[in-house]
Steps between C-alpha positions, in 0.01 A plus 500: 500500500634847410578743774267791558591849606319670786337733250374196305364347815325824590338521163394132513333559834340821371362317198346233727349748744378727217259219382278558800270792581611501859856581411759530773401489866569801717852550642372407842343170374816425307728547794277282710512236225877535485525444885278195461718351232816566699334318786440202270862513390606501869287191560651312203852594617417376851379168356806458289772634731346542839364279775139501376411210267195517285182335622393198310186677364682816396507583133837467325658838427855628431723787574526552130125553457485727804782713361302512175187618682705771664655608166156520348355713784812716506449565130134585549590739782763675288280520192213635698718791609682541171834398647767355264652213692820509292549864600416419862757211490767721351450763774519234776816348343659843487419549873648161588809555288567841658365503854588138567811472290719413792246335725577145416816300450566464125622178344848523359 
């Protein structure tokens, strides 16, 4: 499968959401949904790496799918506020590369 850019992913999510009259949920609803999905990711991580095994009757799920759900909601959130995630990423990387340039021990 070919790699997609963040811009392509944002467009794909927008094309999907644009099919429906309801459109994007409000920012408050989206952040609540994002928190819910992060909780589901935490549960899967706990099942896979923590001390809490799944119950026999729990539906199978995966960290990969939960990360995908988070990515989808994050794209919805950004699109609903007209935020370019590539631009946001570039700004954050600049911050890390300047402010935190000497924070961690670099590999040699």
